C-alpha positions in Angstrom: -0.6 35.7 126.1 -2.6 36.9 129.2 -1.6 35.3 132.6 -3.7 33.1 134.4 -3.6 32.7 138.5 -3.1 29.0 139.1 -1.8 29.2 142.6 -4.3 27.8 145.1 -2.8 29.4 148.0 -2.9 32.8 146.4 -6.4 32.2 145.3 -7.3 31.3 149.2 -6.3 34.7 150.2 -9.2 36.2 148.3 -12.2 36.5 150.8 -15.9 36.3 150.2 -16.2 39.9 151.2 -13.5 41.2 148.6 -15.3 39.0 146.0 -18.6 40.5 146.7 -17.6 44.2 147.1 -15.7 43.9 143.8 -18.9 42.5 142.0 -21.1 45.2 143.4 -18.5 47.8 142.5 -18.4 46.4 138.6 -22.2 46.6 138.5 -23.4 43.4 139.6 -26.1 43.3 142.1 -27.6 40.2 144.5 -31.1 39.0 143.3 -31.3 35.7 145.4 -29.8 33.4 147.6 -28.3 30.1 146.1 -28.3 27.1 148.6 -27.2 27.9 152.1 -23.7 29.3 151.3 -24.1 31.5 148.2 -26.0 34.2 146.4 -26.9 34.8 142.9 -25.7 38.3 141.4 -26.7 39.7 138.0 -25.9 42.7 136.1 -26.9 44.5 132.8 -24.9 42.9 129.8 -23.0 40.8 132.4 -23.1 36.8 132.8 -25.0 35.6 135.9 -22.5 34.7 138.8 -22.8 33.1 141.9 -20.8 34.1 144.7 -19.9 32.2 148.0 -20.5 33.6 151.7 -17.8 31.4 153.1 -14.2 30.4 152.1 -15.0 27.0 153.9 -16.4 25.4 150.8 -14.7 22.5 149.8 -14.2 23.8 146.1 -13.7 27.5 147.1 -10.6 27.7 145.5 -12.0 26.6 142.2 -14.7 29.1 142.6 -12.5 32.0 143.2 -10.4 30.9 139.9 -13.7 31.1 137.8 -14.9 34.4 139.1 -11.4 36.0 138.7 -11.6 34.7 134.8 -15.1 36.1 134.6 -14.1 39.5 135.9 -11.1 39.6 133.9 -13.1 38.6 130.8 -15.8 41.4 131.3 -13.3 44.0 132.1 -10.8 43.0 129.1 -8.1 42.7 131.6 -5.4 40.3 132.8 -6.2 38.0 135.5 -3.0 39.1 137.4 -4.4 43.0 137.4 -7.9 41.4 138.5 -6.2 39.3 141.2 -4.4 42.6 142.5 -7.8 44.4 142.7 -9.3 41.7 144.5 -6.6 41.5 147.0 -6.6 45.0 147.8 -10.5 45.1 148.1 -10.4 45.2 151.8 -7.7 47.5 152.0 -7.2 51.5 151.4 -4.2 50.8 149.0 -1.7 53.8 148.8 0.9 54.1 146.1 3.9 56.2 146.5 4.9 56.4 142.8 8.6 57.6 141.7 8.3 60.0 138.9 11.2 59.0 136.4 11.9 55.6 137.2 10.5 54.7 133.7 12.1 51.2 133.5 10.7 50.3 137.0 13.9 50.4 138.7 15.8 52.7 140.9 19.1 52.7 142.8 19.3 50.4 145.8 19.6 53.4 148.4 16.9 55.3 146.7 14.6 52.3 147.1 15.4 51.7 150.8 14.7 55.3 151.5 11.4 55.2 149.6 10.0 52.3 151.6 11.0 53.9 154.9 9.8 57.3 154.5 6.6 56.0 153.0 6.1 54.4 156.3 7.1 57.6 158.1 4.6 59.5 156.2 1.6 57.0 156.8 2.8 57.0 160.6 2.4 61.0 160.6 -1.0 60.6 159.3 -1.9 57.9 161.7 -0.7 60.2 164.9 -2.6 63.0 163.3 -6.1 61.2 163.4 -7.1 61.9 167.1 -5.1 65.5 167.8 -3.3 67.0 165.1 -0.1 68.8 166.2 2.8 70.4 164.4 5.4 67.9 165.8 5.3 64.1 166.8 7.6 62.1 169.1 8.4 58.7 167.7 6.7 55.9 169.5 4.6 57.9 171.5 1.5 57.5 170.1 0.5 53.8 171.1 -2.6 53.5 168.9 -0.3 54.9 165.7 2.2 52.5 166.3 -0.3 49.6 166.7 -1.9 50.6 163.3 1.3 50.4 161.5 1.9 46.9 162.8 -1.1 46.0 160.6 0.0 47.7 157.4 1.3 45.4 154.5 3.8 46.1 152.0 2.5 45.3 148.3 4.4 44.3 145.1 5.9 46.9 143.3 4.1 47.4 139.9 5.7 47.8 136.4 6.2 51.1 134.3 7.6 53.0 137.2 8.8 52.3 140.7 5.9 52.0 143.3 5.8 51.4 146.9 2.5 49.9 147.7 1.2 50.2 151.2 -2.0 48.2 152.0 -3.7 49.7 154.9 -6.5 47.6 156.6 -10.1 48.8 156.6 -13.0 46.9 158.3 -15.9 46.3 156.0 -19.0 48.2 156.4 -22.1 46.4 157.4 -24.5 48.7 155.5 -26.2 47.5 152.3 -26.8 51.2 151.2 -24.3 53.5 150.7 -24.4 57.6 150.8 -22.8 59.3 147.8 -21.1 61.9 150.2 -18.4 61.5 152.7 -19.6 60.6 156.3 -18.2 62.2 159.5 -14.8 61.6 160.1 -15.5 61.1 163.8 -17.7 58.3 162.9 -15.2 56.4 160.8 -13.0 53.5 162.2 -9.6 54.3 163.1 -8.1 52.4 160.1 -10.2 54.6 157.5 -9.4 57.8 159.6 -5.9 57.5 159.0 -6.0 57.3 155.1 -8.6 59.9 155.1 -6.3 62.1 157.3 -3.5 61.1 154.9 -4.7 62.4 151.9 -6.4 65.5 153.5 -3.0 66.5 155.0 -1.1 66.0 151.6 -3.8 68.0 149.9 -3.1 70.8 152.5 0.7 70.6 152.2 0.3 70.7 148.3 -1.8 74.0 148.8 0.5 75.4 151.5 3.5 75.1 149.0 1.9 76.6 146.2 0.9 79.8 148.8 4.7 79.8 149.9 5.5 80.3 146.3 3.8 83.4 146.5 5.0 84.4 149.9 2.2 83.0 152.3 3.7 80.0 153.3 4.1 80.4 156.9 0.4 81.2 157.7 -0.6 78.5 155.1 1.5 75.9 157.0 0.1 76.8 160.3 -3.3 76.6 159.1 -2.7 73.2 157.7 -2.0 71.8 161.1 -5.4 71.0 161.8 -5.8 68.8 158.6 -2.8 66.8 159.8 0.2 68.5 158.5 3.2 68.3 160.7 7.0 68.3 160.7 7.0 64.7 160.5 4.6 64.6 157.4 6.6 67.4 155.7 10.0 65.7 156.2 8.8 62.1 154.9 7.2 63.9 151.9 10.2 66.0 151.3 12.6 63.1 151.7 10.5 60.8 149.1 10.7 63.7 146.5 14.2 63.9 146.8 14.8 60.3 145.7 12.7 60.9 142.6 12.2 63.5 139.6 8.8 63.9 141.0 6.5 62.4 143.3 2.8 60.7 143.1 1.0 59.6 146.1 -2.5 58.2 145.7 -5.0 55.9 147.6 -7.7 53.5 146.2 -10.1 53.2 148.8 -11.3 49.8 149.9 -14.3 48.4 148.2 -15.5 46.7 151.3 -16.2 50.2 152.7 -17.3 52.2 149.7 -16.5 55.9 149.3 -17.9 58.7 147.0 -14.8 58.4 144.9 -12.9 55.4 143.8 -9.2 57.0 143.9 -7.5 60.1 145.0 -4.2 61.4 143.7 -1.7 64.2 144.8 1.5 65.4 143.1 4.4 66.9 144.1 7.6 68.5 142.1 11.2 68.4 142.7 11.0 72.1 143.5 8.5 71.3 146.4 11.1 69.4 148.6 13.0 72.5 150.0 9.6 74.3 151.0 8.6 71.1 152.8 11.8 70.8 154.8 11.9 74.7 155.8 8.2 74.1 157.2 9.3 71.2 159.3 12.2 73.0 160.5 9.9 76.0 161.5 7.3 73.5 163.2 10.2 71.8 165.0 11.8 75.2 166.0 8.2 76.3 167.8 7.4 73.1 169.4 8.0 72.7 173.2 9.0 69.4 174.3 7.5 68.6 177.6 9.1 65.7 179.8 12.4 66.0 178.2 15.7 66.1 180.6 18.5 68.0 179.0 22.1 67.7 180.1 24.2 70.7 179.4 26.3 73.5 180.5 25.0 77.0 181.6 26.2 79.4 178.7 24.7 82.8 179.5 22.9 84.5 182.4 20.4 87.3 182.1 18.1 88.8 184.7 17.0 92.4 185.2 18.0 94.2 188.3 14.2 94.2 190.0 13.3 91.2 188.1 12.6 87.7 190.3 13.0 85.2 187.2 15.8 85.2 184.9 16.7 83.9 181.4 19.4 81.0 181.5 20.9 79.6 178.1 21.9 76.2 178.0 24.5 74.4 175.7 22.9 70.7 175.3 22.9 68.0 173.0 19.3 68.0 171.0 18.9 65.6 168.0 22.5 64.5 168.3 23.9 67.8 167.9 24.8 70.8 170.4 22.3 73.6 170.3 21.2 76.7 172.6 18.2 76.3 174.7 16.8 78.8 176.7 14.8 78.6 179.9 13.2 81.1 182.1 13.9 80.0 185.9 12.3 81.3 189.3 14.7 82.9 191.8 15.7 79.6 193.6 16.4 77.8 190.4 18.2 81.0 188.8 20.8 80.7 191.7 21.4 77.3 191.0 22.3 78.2 187.5 24.5 81.0 188.6 26.3 78.7 190.9 26.8 76.3 188.1 27.9 79.0 185.7 30.5 80.0 188.0 31.6 76.5 188.8 31.8 75.9 185.1 
């Protein structure tokens, strides 16, 4: 027996924009207005339907319920599946699927880690939309932080364990759509994030393959411009470590149509080690401006005729003691010498 959506509050969450976008995507087209607040849609071999333009109608819930039934019957799908599609019509829906969880369950700790690292992965993509770089500091990008507050966590799905992130995307105002991708810079911030996410994942996937053949260093460096970063690599690596393989896909919002309906990137278990090493290499090379370190002077080095000198500090970085090198001018080098002598 097929499930039927009866919850009025659930049906109210389906917007007129989502209904129209779904209908157009399934082959219906608008032919004429119906009264002041609705339109008539027809399609080849499909029943005529009337779509509301506003959710302020007294019978809006009943109208949505009928349309969900029509859409489900035409596509021979369960109403619950159709409802999920309509709910996601205004979002780029990112699915992080744990391969190997065939019964739909994983350990509690693994589930928590999947949700946390899926968030970190999307946050890394949000940070990379404006100025791609190899490392990002958590919380430093205000636009990315504000964007993440609008992302919602969707329901898991049967057949595997899937973390679903519903990323908001504003609807397009155009009535005609190009069959090619538009300029990245012309996109709204929300669509830039999901485009950058999939671009970065694809570049990471290619860089991993090249790393297996010995060309990984240059491949990952080149991928920075596409959004690959230490943050992205670490998040994906930790996601892989919770599974027998990883599948990350996005279903683009129907309300902002794209040349493709969906894109998918796969990673295997062996990819985690390569991604972790890439992240370590990125962090090792990245300067950290504006950081104050407290530590002891461990080594001093200055050639006889040089003005500047090299100082090695032992300081706590990322919660562990590390050696940090600094080139100091004559006055500051003298301060370091006195500090070293005084221990």
